[in-house]
TIKOLMI-761321 format. One record per residue (C-alpha): residue number from 1; residue in three letters; x, y, z. Coordinates in Angstrom, 3 decimals. Example, Ala and Ser with C-alpha at 12.3 -4.5 7.8 and 13.67 -1.06 7.14 Angstrom:
% TIKOLMI-761321
{pos->1, code->ala, east->12.300, north->-4.500, up->7.800}
{pos->2, code->ser, east->13.670, north->-1.060, up->7.140}
//
This chain:
% TIKOLMI-761321
{pos->1, code->met, east->153.775, north->71.305, up->-63.509}
{pos->2, code->leu, east->151.839, north->74.220, up->-65.067}
{pos->3, code->lys, east->148.504, north->72.500, up->-64.443}
{pos->4, code->ile, east->149.428, north->71.911, up->-60.801}
{pos->5, code->leu, east->150.506, north->75.528, up->-60.261}
{pos->6, code->ser, east->147.407, north->76.862, up->-62.005}
{pos->7, code->phe, east->145.134, north->74.624, up->-59.958}
{pos->8, code->ile, east->146.745, north->75.739, up->-56.693}
{pos->9, code->val, east->146.417, north->79.424, up->-57.578}
{pos->10, code->met, east->142.792, north->79.020, up->-58.651}
{pos->11, code->val, east->141.831, north->77.075, up->-55.530}
{pos->12, code->ile, east->143.426, north->79.684, up->-53.272}
{pos->13, code->ala, east->141.959, north->82.587, up->-55.211}
{pos->14, code->phe, east->138.404, north->81.252, up->-55.148}
{pos->15, code->asn, east->138.509, north->80.235, up->-51.504}
{pos->16, code->val, east->139.650, north->83.496, up->-49.965}
{pos->17, code->his, east->137.495, north->85.078, up->-47.280}
{pos->18, code->ala, east->134.501, north->87.060, up->-48.342}
{pos->19, code->asp, east->136.069, north->90.304, up->-47.153}
{pos->20, code->ser, east->139.223, north->89.766, up->-49.238}
{pos->21, code->asp, east->140.053, north->92.119, up->-52.089}
{pos->22, code->ile, east->139.318, north->90.507, up->-55.475}
{pos->23, code->lys, east->139.841, north->92.528, up->-58.629}
{pos->24, code->phe, east->138.933, north->91.667, up->-62.212}
{pos->25, code->ser, east->140.453, north->93.451, up->-65.184}
{pos->26, code->gly, east->141.298, north->92.732, up->-68.761}
{pos->27, code->tyr, east->142.336, north->93.966, up->-72.149}
{pos->28, code->gly, east->141.843, north->93.191, up->-75.801}
{pos->29, code->ser, east->142.561, north->94.096, up->-79.396}
{pos->30, code->phe, east->140.661, north->93.720, up->-82.641}
{pos->31, code->val, east->142.908, north->94.177, up->-85.656}
{pos->32, code->ala, east->142.379, north->93.928, up->-89.408}
{pos->33, code->gly, east->145.301, north->93.736, up->-91.817}
{pos->34, code->lys, east->146.121, north->93.198, up->-95.466}
{pos->35, code->val, east->149.330, north->92.832, up->-97.466}
{pos->36, code->ile, east->149.301, north->95.548, up->-100.142}
{pos->37, code->gly, east->152.596, north->94.798, up->-101.892}
{pos->38, code->gly, east->155.802, north->92.829, up->-101.942}
{pos->39, code->asp, east->157.316, north->89.671, up->-103.395}
{pos->40, code->ile, east->156.078, north->86.103, up->-103.354}
{pos->41, code->asp, east->157.918, north->84.052, up->-100.733}
{pos->42, code->pro, east->158.646, north->80.284, up->-100.783}
{pos->43, code->ser, east->155.031, north->79.540, up->-99.760}
{pos->44, code->gly, east->153.756, north->80.980, up->-103.036}
{pos->45, code->glu, east->152.096, north->83.913, up->-101.221}
{pos->46, code->lys, east->152.918, north->87.484, up->-100.326}
{pos->47, code->glu, east->153.081, north->87.213, up->-96.537}
{pos->48, code->phe, east->153.803, north->89.542, up->-93.636}
{pos->49, code->gln, east->154.678, north->87.963, up->-90.296}
{pos->50, code->val, east->153.259, north->89.823, up->-87.275}
{pos->51, code->asp, east->153.465, north->87.269, up->-84.457}
{pos->52, code->phe, east->156.233, north->84.684, up->-84.167}
{pos->53, code->tyr, east->154.877, north->83.344, up->-80.871}
{pos->54, code->asp, east->151.573, north->82.240, up->-82.425}
{pos->55, code->tyr, east->152.901, north->82.375, up->-86.003}
{pos->56, code->ala, east->150.248, north->84.749, up->-87.259}
{pos->57, code->phe, east->150.769, north->86.293, up->-90.680}
{pos->58, code->tyr, east->148.785, north->88.377, up->-93.153}
{pos->59, code->thr, east->148.385, north->87.755, up->-96.879}
{pos->60, code->glu, east->146.763, north->89.764, up->-99.669}
{pos->61, code->glu, east->143.399, north->88.603, up->-98.336}
{pos->62, code->leu, east->142.002, north->90.810, up->-95.573}
{pos->63, code->gly, east->142.641, north->89.142, up->-92.202}
{pos->64, code->leu, east->140.647, north->89.802, up->-89.029}
{pos->65, code->glu, east->141.851, north->87.207, up->-86.520}
{pos->66, code->gln, east->145.654, north->87.141, up->-86.771}
{pos->67, code->glu, east->146.164, north->89.649, up->-83.936}
{pos->68, code->ser, east->142.747, north->89.918, up->-82.319}
{pos->69, code->leu, east->142.625, north->88.774, up->-78.707}
{pos->70, code->val, east->140.805, north->89.136, up->-75.404}
{pos->71, code->ala, east->142.305, north->88.629, up->-71.940}
{pos->72, code->leu, east->140.789, north->88.423, up->-68.459}
{pos->73, code->gln, east->142.845, north->88.796, up->-65.287}
{pos->74, code->met, east->141.848, north->88.124, up->-61.702}
{pos->75, code->gln, east->143.867, north->89.284, up->-58.688}
{pos->76, code->ala, east->142.958, north->88.162, up->-55.190}
{pos->77, code->ala, east->144.466, north->89.534, up->-51.990}
{pos->78, code->ile, east->144.603, north->86.475, up->-49.744}
{pos->79, code->asn, east->146.055, north->88.432, up->-46.837}
{pos->80, code->asp, east->148.155, north->91.551, up->-46.376}
{pos->81, code->lys, east->151.234, north->89.835, up->-47.850}
{pos->82, code->leu, east->150.013, north->87.081, up->-50.179}
{pos->83, code->asn, east->148.292, north->87.662, up->-53.545}
{pos->84, code->ala, east->147.137, north->85.329, up->-56.307}
{pos->85, code->thr, east->146.968, north->86.215, up->-60.011}
{pos->86, code->ile, east->145.379, north->84.303, up->-62.893}
{pos->87, code->gln, east->145.248, north->85.532, up->-66.493}
{pos->88, code->leu, east->143.433, north->83.848, up->-69.371}
{pos->89, code->val, east->144.085, north->84.886, up->-72.978}
{pos->90, code->ala, east->142.074, north->83.859, up->-76.046}
{pos->91, code->lys, east->143.552, north->84.656, up->-79.471}
{pos->92, code->gly, east->142.089, north->84.551, up->-82.926}
{pos->93, code->ala, east->145.374, north->83.105, up->-84.207}
{pos->94, code->asp, east->144.830, north->80.184, up->-81.820}
{pos->95, code->glu, east->141.170, north->79.629, up->-82.793}
{pos->96, code->trp, east->140.059, north->81.552, up->-79.683}
{pos->97, code->ser, east->141.111, north->78.716, up->-77.406}
{pos->98, code->pro, east->141.817, north->80.256, up->-73.954}
{pos->99, code->asp, east->145.282, north->79.695, up->-72.496}
{pos->100, code->ile, east->146.613, north->80.357, up->-69.004}
{pos->101, code->asp, east->149.320, north->82.956, up->-69.578}
{pos->102, code->trp, east->149.792, north->83.888, up->-65.924}
{pos->103, code->ala, east->149.194, north->81.828, up->-62.800}
{pos->104, code->tyr, east->151.291, north->82.825, up->-59.821}
{pos->105, code->leu, east->151.415, north->83.658, up->-56.125}
{pos->106, code->ser, east->153.184, north->86.809, up->-54.960}
{pos->107, code->tyr, east->154.448, north->87.135, up->-51.376}
{pos->108, code->gln, east->155.711, north->90.407, up->-49.927}
{pos->109, code->val, east->159.149, north->90.078, up->-48.332}
{pos->110, code->gly, east->159.863, north->92.908, up->-45.933}
{pos->111, code->thr, east->158.879, north->96.352, up->-47.167}
{pos->112, code->asp, east->160.704, north->96.354, up->-50.507}
{pos->113, code->gly, east->160.819, north->92.746, up->-51.722}
{pos->114, code->ser, east->158.444, north->90.376, up->-53.491}
{pos->115, code->leu, east->158.743, north->86.630, up->-54.120}
{pos->116, code->ile, east->156.732, north->85.282, up->-57.072}
{pos->117, code->val, east->156.040, north->81.570, up->-57.565}
{pos->118, code->gly, east->154.326, north->80.222, up->-60.677}
{pos->119, code->arg, east->153.831, north->81.138, up->-64.313}
{pos->120, code->arg, east->154.486, north->84.628, up->-65.634}
{pos->121, code->met, east->156.117, north->86.528, up->-68.494}
{pos->122, code->leu, east->159.819, north->85.926, up->-69.027}
{pos->123, code->pro, east->161.354, north->89.400, up->-68.438}
{pos->124, code->met, east->163.470, north->89.492, up->-71.581}
{pos->125, code->tyr, east->162.195, north->92.470, up->-73.611}
{pos->126, code->tyr, east->161.553, north->96.043, up->-72.558}
{pos->127, code->phe, east->157.846, north->95.484, up->-73.215}
{pos->128, code->ser, east->157.685, north->91.895, up->-71.910}
{pos->129, code->glu, east->155.320, north->92.609, up->-69.016}
{pos->130, code->tyr, east->152.642, north->94.020, up->-71.346}
{pos->131, code->met, east->153.738, north->92.741, up->-74.754}
{pos->132, code->glu, east->150.176, north->91.737, up->-75.717}
{pos->133, code->val, east->148.447, north->94.744, up->-74.126}
{pos->134, code->gly, east->148.169, north->96.868, up->-77.246}
{pos->135, code->tyr, east->146.709, north->99.832, up->-75.351}
{pos->136, code->ala, east->149.960, north->100.125, up->-73.351}
{pos->137, code->tyr, east->152.127, north->101.225, up->-76.296}
{pos->138, code->pro, east->151.632, north->103.527, up->-79.306}
{pos->139, code->trp, east->151.925, north->101.014, up->-82.190}
{pos->140, code->ile, east->149.615, north->98.209, up->-83.230}
{pos->141, code->arg, east->152.376, north->95.725, up->-82.364}
{pos->142, code->pro, east->156.028, north->95.587, up->-81.366}
{pos->143, code->pro, east->158.107, north->94.548, up->-84.403}
{pos->144, code->ala, east->157.922, north->90.790, up->-84.975}
{pos->145, code->asn, east->161.546, north->90.497, up->-86.102}
{pos->146, code->leu, east->162.630, north->91.686, up->-82.631}
{pos->147, code->tyr, east->159.961, north->90.019, up->-80.448}
{pos->148, code->trp, east->160.159, north->86.694, up->-82.216}
{pos->149, code->trp, east->160.789, north->83.910, up->-79.663}
{pos->150, code->glu, east->158.375, north->81.008, up->-79.462}
{pos->151, code->ile, east->158.720, north->81.054, up->-75.667}
{pos->152, code->thr, east->157.732, north->84.193, up->-73.755}
{pos->153, code->gln, east->156.491, north->82.764, up->-70.431}
{pos->154, code->phe, east->158.124, north->80.490, up->-67.889}
{pos->155, code->asn, east->157.291, north->78.503, up->-64.763}
{pos->156, code->gly, east->159.522, north->79.164, up->-61.785}
{pos->157, code->leu, east->160.612, north->81.617, up->-59.111}
{pos->158, code->thr, east->161.255, north->85.366, up->-59.236}
{pos->159, code->tyr, east->162.488, north->87.695, up->-56.515}
{pos->160, code->ile, east->162.040, north->91.444, up->-57.062}
{pos->161, code->his, east->163.544, north->94.160, up->-54.853}
{pos->162, code->thr, east->162.646, north->97.847, up->-55.109}
{pos->163, code->ile, east->164.834, north->100.754, up->-53.989}
{pos->164, code->asn, east->163.798, north->104.404, up->-54.022}
{pos->165, code->phe, east->166.248, north->107.289, up->-53.732}
{pos->166, code->gly, east->165.429, north->110.859, up->-54.652}
{pos->167, code->asp, east->163.458, north->110.937, up->-57.899}
{pos->168, code->trp, east->164.719, north->107.485, up->-58.932}
{pos->169, code->thr, east->163.207, north->104.045, up->-58.547}
{pos->170, code->val, east->165.316, north->100.911, up->-59.045}
{pos->171, code->asn, east->163.766, north->97.464, up->-59.506}
{pos->172, code->ala, east->166.182, north->94.522, up->-59.477}
{pos->173, code->ser, east->165.149, north->90.902, up->-59.892}
{pos->174, code->val, east->166.542, north->87.406, up->-60.245}
{pos->175, code->phe, east->164.560, north->84.545, up->-61.737}
{pos->176, code->gly, east->164.839, north->80.895, up->-62.652}
{pos->177, code->gly, east->162.708, north->78.075, up->-64.025}
{pos->178, code->arg, east->161.787, north->76.306, up->-67.256}
{pos->179, code->glu, east->159.151, north->76.225, up->-69.990}
{pos->180, code->thr, east->157.953, north->73.762, up->-72.635}
{pos->181, code->gln, east->155.781, north->74.531, up->-75.639}
{pos->182, code->asn, east->154.209, north->71.495, up->-77.289}
{pos->183, code->asn, east->153.137, north->71.153, up->-80.913}
{pos->184, code->ile, east->154.380, north->74.634, up->-81.738}
{pos->185, code->lys, east->153.554, north->76.100, up->-85.112}
{pos->186, code->ser, east->156.985, north->77.520, up->-85.866}
{pos->187, code->his, east->158.581, north->74.418, up->-87.333}
{pos->188, code->asp, east->155.699, north->73.712, up->-89.704}
{pos->189, code->phe, east->155.422, north->77.360, up->-90.733}
{pos->190, code->trp, east->159.078, north->77.961, up->-91.497}
{pos->191, code->arg, east->159.953, north->74.495, up->-92.769}
{pos->192, code->asn, east->157.331, north->74.871, up->-95.504}
{pos->193, code->arg, east->159.019, north->78.143, up->-96.465}
{pos->194, code->gly, east->162.566, north->76.811, up->-96.559}
{pos->195, code->gly, east->163.723, north->77.267, up->-92.981}
{pos->196, code->tyr, east->164.334, north->75.410, up->-89.714}
{pos->197, code->tyr, east->166.102, north->72.120, up->-89.204}
{pos->198, code->phe, east->165.154, north->68.728, up->-90.511}
{pos->199, code->pro, east->165.735, north->65.707, up->-88.262}
{pos->200, code->glu, east->169.181, north->64.186, up->-88.645}
{pos->201, code->glu, east->167.447, north->60.933, up->-89.569}
{pos->202, code->gly, east->163.897, north->60.132, up->-90.563}
{pos->203, code->asn, east->161.081, north->62.350, up->-91.804}
{pos->204, code->tyr, east->159.433, north->65.097, up->-89.762}
{pos->205, code->ile, east->155.768, north->64.635, up->-88.807}
{pos->206, code->ala, east->153.934, north->67.938, up->-89.086}
{pos->207, code->gly, east->152.577, north->69.556, up->-85.956}
{pos->208, code->thr, east->154.601, north->67.564, up->-83.412}
{pos->209, code->ala, east->157.578, north->69.815, up->-82.677}
{pos->210, code->asp, east->158.180, north->70.590, up->-78.990}
{pos->211, code->val, east->160.559, north->73.206, up->-77.607}
{pos->212, code->thr, east->161.904, north->73.264, up->-74.046}
{pos->213, code->trp, east->163.916, north->75.968, up->-72.343}
{pos->214, code->ser, east->165.381, north->74.324, up->-69.241}
{pos->215, code->lys, east->167.615, north->75.722, up->-66.499}
{pos->216, code->ile, east->166.466, north->79.299, up->-67.118}
{pos->217, code->leu, east->168.486, north->81.608, up->-64.883}
{pos->218, code->gly, east->168.653, north->85.366, up->-65.205}
{pos->219, code->thr, east->168.488, north->88.865, up->-63.807}
{pos->220, code->asn, east->166.715, north->92.097, up->-64.669}
{pos->221, code->ile, east->167.331, north->95.648, up->-63.468}
{pos->222, code->ala, east->165.341, north->98.798, up->-64.232}
{pos->223, code->phe, east->166.035, north->102.480, up->-63.456}
{pos->224, code->ser, east->163.319, north->105.115, up->-63.804}
{pos->225, code->asn, east->162.367, north->108.658, up->-62.895}
{pos->226, code->asp, east->159.743, north->111.027, up->-64.286}
{pos->227, code->trp, east->161.214, north->111.056, up->-67.828}
{pos->228, code->ile, east->163.751, north->108.190, up->-68.100}
{pos->229, code->asp, east->163.047, north->104.463, up->-67.953}
{pos->230, code->ile, east->165.897, north->102.030, up->-68.673}
{pos->231, code->arg, east->165.843, north->98.242, up->-68.342}
{pos->232, code->ala, east->168.697, north->95.730, up->-68.732}
{pos->233, code->ser, east->168.220, north->91.975, up->-68.766}
{pos->234, code->tyr, east->170.233, north->88.791, up->-69.038}
{pos->235, code->phe, east->169.369, north->85.120, up->-68.857}
{pos->236, code->ser, east->170.768, north->81.789, up->-69.954}
{pos->237, code->thr, east->168.955, north->78.561, up->-70.728}
{pos->238, code->asn, east->169.331, north->75.244, up->-72.519}
{pos->239, code->tyr, east->167.345, north->75.096, up->-75.753}
{pos->240, code->asn, east->166.033, north->71.722, up->-76.897}
{pos->241, code->thr, east->163.599, north->70.896, up->-79.671}
{pos->242, code->thr, east->162.287, north->67.482, up->-80.677}
{pos->243, code->ala, east->159.687, north->66.136, up->-83.078}
{pos->244, code->asp, east->158.014, north->62.861, up->-83.917}
{pos->245, code->ile, east->159.507, north->61.326, up->-87.056}
{pos->246, code->tyr, east->158.882, north->58.343, up->-89.307}
{pos->247, code->phe, east->160.914, north->56.064, up->-91.558}
{pos->248, code->ile, east->160.041, north->54.411, up->-94.839}
{pos->249, code->asp, east->161.102, north->50.756, up->-94.888}
{pos->250, code->glu, east->161.564, north->49.368, up->-98.399}
{pos->251, code->phe, east->161.274, north->45.679, up->-99.287}
{pos->252, code->asp, east->162.348, north->43.685, up->-102.326}
{pos->253, code->leu, east->160.025, north->40.724, up->-101.866}
{pos->254, code->asp, east->161.081, north->38.614, up->-104.873}
{pos->255, code->gly, east->164.782, north->39.503, up->-104.879}
{pos->256, code->asp, east->164.787, north->41.006, up->-108.377}
{pos->257, code->gly, east->166.369, north->44.267, up->-107.237}
{pos->258, code->val, east->163.126, north->46.236, up->-107.547}
{pos->259, code->ile, east->161.355, north->47.644, up->-104.496}
{pos->260, code->asp, east->157.969, north->45.953, up->-104.217}
{pos->261, code->gln, east->156.662, north->47.405, up->-100.965}
{pos->262, code->arg, east->157.153, north->50.506, up->-98.833}
{pos->263, code->ile, east->155.906, north->50.615, up->-95.254}
{pos->264, code->glu, east->155.783, north->53.724, up->-93.066}
{pos->265, code->arg, east->157.146, north->53.139, up->-89.558}
{pos->266, code->arg, east->156.266, north->55.707, up->-86.850}
{pos->267, code->thr, east->156.690, north->53.762, up->-83.617}
{pos->268, code->asn, east->159.408, north->51.884, up->-81.793}
{pos->269, code->pro, east->159.045, north->48.148, up->-81.012}
{pos->270, code->asp, east->157.474, north->49.060, up->-77.646}
{pos->271, code->gly, east->154.818, north->51.195, up->-79.358}
{pos->272, code->thr, east->156.201, north->54.612, up->-78.360}
{pos->273, code->pro, east->156.561, north->57.320, up->-81.048}
{pos->274, code->ile, east->159.915, north->57.589, up->-82.779}
{pos->275, code->thr, east->161.395, north->60.941, up->-81.759}
{pos->276, code->ser, east->164.176, north->62.950, up->-83.356}
{pos->277, code->gly, east->167.398, north->62.884, up->-81.364}
{pos->278, code->asp, east->169.556, north->65.662, up->-79.994}
{pos->279, code->trp, east->172.210, north->67.129, up->-82.246}
{pos->280, code->pro, east->174.023, north->70.491, up->-82.516}
{pos->281, code->leu, east->171.057, north->72.238, up->-84.167}
{pos->282, code->thr, east->168.426, north->71.024, up->-81.702}
{pos->283, code->asp, east->170.120, north->70.948, up->-78.285}
{pos->284, code->phe, east->172.390, north->73.793, up->-77.189}
{pos->285, code->gly, east->172.975, north->76.629, up->-74.730}
{pos->286, code->leu, east->171.379, north->80.060, up->-75.232}
{pos->287, code->asp, east->172.411, north->83.445, up->-73.747}
{pos->288, code->phe, east->170.188, north->86.517, up->-74.010}
{pos->289, code->phe, east->171.309, north->90.121, up->-73.417}
{pos->290, code->gly, east->168.806, north->92.977, up->-73.574}
{pos->291, code->leu, east->168.782, north->96.736, up->-73.075}
{pos->292, code->gly, east->165.713, north->98.882, up->-73.645}
{pos->293, code->gly, east->164.080, north->102.051, up->-72.483}
{pos->294, code->ser, east->162.265, north->105.285, up->-73.127}
{pos->295, code->phe, east->163.041, north->109.000, up->-72.846}
{pos->296, code->thr, east->159.970, north->111.201, up->-72.526}
{pos->297, code->phe, east->160.346, north->114.868, up->-73.480}
{pos->298, code->glu, east->157.699, north->117.571, up->-73.731}
{pos->299, code->tyr, east->156.727, north->116.887, up->-77.340}
{pos->300, code->val, east->158.236, north->113.512, up->-78.226}
{pos->301, code->thr, east->159.045, north->110.158, up->-76.649}
{pos->302, code->phe, east->161.995, north->108.111, up->-77.845}
{pos->303, code->leu, east->161.773, north->104.326, up->-77.325}
{pos->304, code->phe, east->164.382, north->101.675, up->-78.029}
{pos->305, code->asp, east->164.999, north->97.977, up->-77.478}
{pos->306, code->tyr, east->168.245, north->96.139, up->-78.223}
{pos->307, code->asn, east->168.861, north->92.392, up->-77.897}
{pos->308, code->tyr, east->171.861, north->90.186, up->-78.581}
{pos->309, code->val, east->171.368, north->86.424, up->-78.442}
{pos->310, code->phe, east->174.082, north->83.770, up->-78.600}
{pos->311, code->tyr, east->173.445, north->80.135, up->-79.555}
{pos->312, code->asp, east->176.059, north->77.557, up->-78.651}
{pos->313, code->asp, east->174.776, north->75.482, up->-81.569}
{pos->314, code->gly, east->176.542, north->73.952, up->-84.536}
{pos->315, code->tyr, east->176.628, north->77.277, up->-86.358}
{pos->316, code->gly, east->177.590, north->79.430, up->-83.354}
{pos->317, code->ser, east->174.553, north->81.558, up->-84.241}
{pos->318, code->glu, east->174.330, north->85.167, up->-83.071}
{pos->319, code->phe, east->171.250, north->87.394, up->-83.348}
{pos->320, code->pro, east->171.758, north->91.174, up->-82.960}
{pos->321, code->thr, east->168.403, north->93.003, up->-83.123}
{pos->322, code->tyr, east->167.168, north->96.492, up->-82.307}
{pos->323, code->tyr, east->164.154, north->98.783, up->-82.515}
{pos->324, code->leu, east->164.034, north->102.607, up->-82.541}
{pos->325, code->ser, east->160.824, north->104.629, up->-82.410}
{pos->326, code->leu, east->159.767, north->108.276, up->-82.084}
{pos->327, code->val, east->156.279, north->109.195, up->-80.856}
{pos->328, code->tyr, east->154.761, north->112.673, up->-80.872}
{pos->329, code->asn, east->153.171, north->113.437, up->-77.503}
{pos->330, code->his, east->149.601, north->114.672, up->-77.718}
{pos->331, code->asp, east->146.583, north->113.932, up->-75.542}
{pos->332, code->thr, east->144.459, north->112.761, up->-78.482}
{pos->333, code->trp, east->146.644, north->112.138, up->-81.544}
{pos->334, code->gln, east->149.997, north->110.312, up->-81.384}
{pos->335, code->pro, east->151.737, north->109.894, up->-84.750}
{pos->336, code->tyr, east->154.811, north->107.667, up->-84.667}
{pos->337, code->val, east->157.618, north->106.202, up->-86.753}
{pos->338, code->gly, east->159.869, north->103.208, up->-86.082}
{pos->339, code->leu, east->162.656, north->101.096, up->-87.513}
{pos->340, code->ser, east->163.618, north->97.568, up->-86.463}
{pos->341, code->ser, east->166.539, north->95.490, up->-87.694}
{pos->342, code->ala, east->167.481, north->91.841, up->-87.183}
{pos->343, code->lys, east->170.416, north->89.729, up->-88.323}
{pos->344, code->leu, east->171.644, north->86.162, up->-88.046}
{pos->345, code->lys, east->175.415, north->85.686, up->-87.958}
{pos->346, code->leu, east->177.035, north->82.264, up->-88.257}
{pos->347, code->thr, east->180.394, north->82.118, up->-86.462}
{pos->348, code->lys, east->181.213, north->78.389, up->-86.789}
{pos->349, code->asp, east->181.848, north->76.522, up->-90.019}
{pos->350, code->trp, east->179.590, north->73.567, up->-89.230}
{pos->351, code->gln, east->179.753, north->70.718, up->-91.759}
{pos->352, code->gly, east->181.479, north->73.028, up->-94.233}
{pos->353, code->phe, east->178.569, north->75.459, up->-94.449}
{pos->354, code->gly, east->180.722, north->78.542, up->-93.888}
{pos->355, code->thr, east->180.469, north->81.619, up->-91.692}
{pos->356, code->gly, east->179.081, north->85.122, up->-92.091}
{pos->357, code->glu, east->175.745, north->86.918, up->-92.136}
{pos->358, code->ala, east->173.009, north->84.492, up->-93.165}
{pos->359, code->glu, east->169.881, north->86.540, up->-92.451}
{pos->360, code->glu, east->169.061, north->90.236, up->-92.337}
{pos->361, code->his, east->165.824, north->92.181, up->-92.514}
{pos->362, code->glu, east->164.325, north->95.528, up->-91.511}
{pos->363, code->ile, east->160.829, north->96.791, up->-90.797}
{pos->364, code->phe, east->159.971, north->100.461, up->-91.277}
{pos->365, code->thr, east->156.816, north->101.547, up->-89.430}
{pos->366, code->val, east->154.701, north->104.687, up->-89.620}
{pos->367, code->gly, east->151.308, north->105.170, up->-88.029}
{pos->368, code->val, east->149.006, north->107.181, up->-85.839}
{pos->369, code->arg, east->147.143, north->106.456, up->-82.622}
{pos->370, code->tyr, east->143.874, north->108.186, up->-81.738}
{pos->371, code->asn, east->142.766, north->107.984, up->-78.103}
{pos->372, code->leu, east->139.017, north->107.467, up->-78.045}
{pos->373, code->ala, east->138.836, north->107.611, up->-74.259}
{pos->374, code->ser, east->140.862, north->106.770, up->-71.184}
{pos->375, code->ser, east->140.478, north->103.063, up->-71.951}
{pos->376, code->ala, east->140.408, north->102.687, up->-75.749}
{pos->377, code->ala, east->142.497, north->103.733, up->-78.748}
{pos->378, code->val, east->142.286, north->103.329, up->-82.515}
{pos->379, code->lys, east->145.477, north->102.851, up->-84.539}
{pos->380, code->leu, east->146.272, north->102.965, up->-88.246}
{pos->381, code->glu, east->149.682, north->101.616, up->-89.280}
{pos->382, code->tyr, east->151.825, north->100.944, up->-92.356}
{pos->383, code->asn, east->154.773, north->98.519, up->-92.258}
{pos->384, code->asp, east->157.419, north->97.932, up->-94.910}
{pos->385, code->phe, east->159.443, north->94.715, up->-94.526}
{pos->386, code->lys, east->162.761, north->94.563, up->-96.392}
{pos->387, code->asp, east->164.520, north->91.219, up->-96.716}
{pos->388, code->lys, east->168.277, north->91.743, up->-97.008}
{pos->389, code->gly, east->169.312, north->88.178, up->-96.291}
{pos->390, code->asp, east->170.033, north->86.819, up->-99.772}
{pos->391, code->arg, east->173.814, north->86.354, up->-99.813}
{pos->392, code->leu, east->174.565, north->84.310, up->-102.922}
{pos->393, code->pro, east->175.972, north->81.681, up->-103.062}
{pos->394, code->trp, east->174.637, north->81.464, up->-99.521}
{pos->395, code->tyr, east->171.390, north->79.764, up->-98.706}
{pos->396, code->asp, east->168.833, north->82.489, up->-97.913}
{pos->397, code->phe, east->168.002, north->81.984, up->-94.238}
{pos->398, code->ser, east->165.444, north->84.795, up->-94.246}
{pos->399, code->tyr, east->162.730, north->82.969, up->-96.247}
{pos->400, code->his, east->160.542, north->86.045, up->-95.876}
{pos->401, code->asn, east->160.846, north->88.302, up->-98.956}
{pos->402, code->asp, east->159.762, north->91.941, up->-99.104}
{pos->403, code->ala, east->156.210, north->92.803, up->-98.053}
{pos->404, code->gln, east->154.123, north->95.859, up->-97.228}
{pos->405, code->leu, east->151.248, north->95.752, up->-94.737}
{pos->406, code->ile, east->148.436, north->98.119, up->-93.832}
{pos->407, code->ser, east->146.512, north->97.446, up->-90.627}
{pos->408, code->leu, east->143.790, north->99.057, up->-88.520}
{pos->409, code->gly, east->143.087, north->98.155, up->-84.917}
{pos->410, code->ile, east->141.311, north->99.093, up->-81.733}
{pos->411, code->asp, east->142.868, north->98.391, up->-78.329}
{pos->412, code->phe, east->141.028, north->98.575, up->-75.031}
{pos->413, code->val, east->141.386, north->97.860, up->-71.342}
{pos->414, code->phe, east->138.704, north->97.279, up->-68.733}
//
């Protein structure tokens, strides 16, 4: 479906009349980072996770590609009501392989409405629309323990309506669709560090996990004036993850009670891959609630983002997360501090595992942004990750361990 939508948008965009309005723009970031302290985690390394979507993390070795990226966007005005948008993003964490992040058509409905068809960002976080545009916010990155979902885009429909009254602008939207990510890195990354599910039967084959969010349905409303910007969001979806698995068949060829041969079996009799089935940890409903915003005063800006996610899975998992940040307002220098917190609460005693808080961690952030020009900024940042999830005799769901990171980056737009 994505390929079809992208092809349609590209064909329309490149076949508009010569006098049509075509605009090219883009953005990028080049970031270097290094873990400077902390504890060894289950991987045997001191690691600091900075991107859950692409599963980028720093170690004690200086890293240059984990967060570096370049994006190119093209917008074409097909007529006075219809526009096409395509955005390509190439990331160092993904071996600089370009992906289509956005591919949609936007049609103006009346004077205040807009209907969007295609692929775009899922409006879940306060910074969703420009989550990867580092120049758009003061820090090097939003905190990874808040912005941690493996799915951040979706394919579907969105209707946005704008209302202006006095000094206020209200944007309300409804949206629906689905998204699938194939061969995601999350399961390999976290399974090797003690987390994520194992198939109910069989053995997991690395690199084959797929995640689908189907029946996405939600709403988003934002209120803003010259110093207040508040956004609330809600959506529900069905979460499903599968992976290719294999079995080991054992044979006692001479009947002496000793296994003489072991054969790995990866396919069904018809030759198709054997796939893990659905069970309460891999197929369930998900509800997302979000509230974020900013308050801009003369000398400081206060930013916050709060999310609460409910899983209707075997554990009845709940994820309360938040981020608070203060930024000093200056034309050239912008020092900032921030604190993010994330927890995992288990509310159902599934298979006798028990209930309670199974994961908790915080990230303290301090840094400074220096504006080189109207289109580029340099940032220096320190992050301190504290793992508070070890609840003996509980299993430690955090599988992170404490870590401290120093990073330097340059963000730009063009």
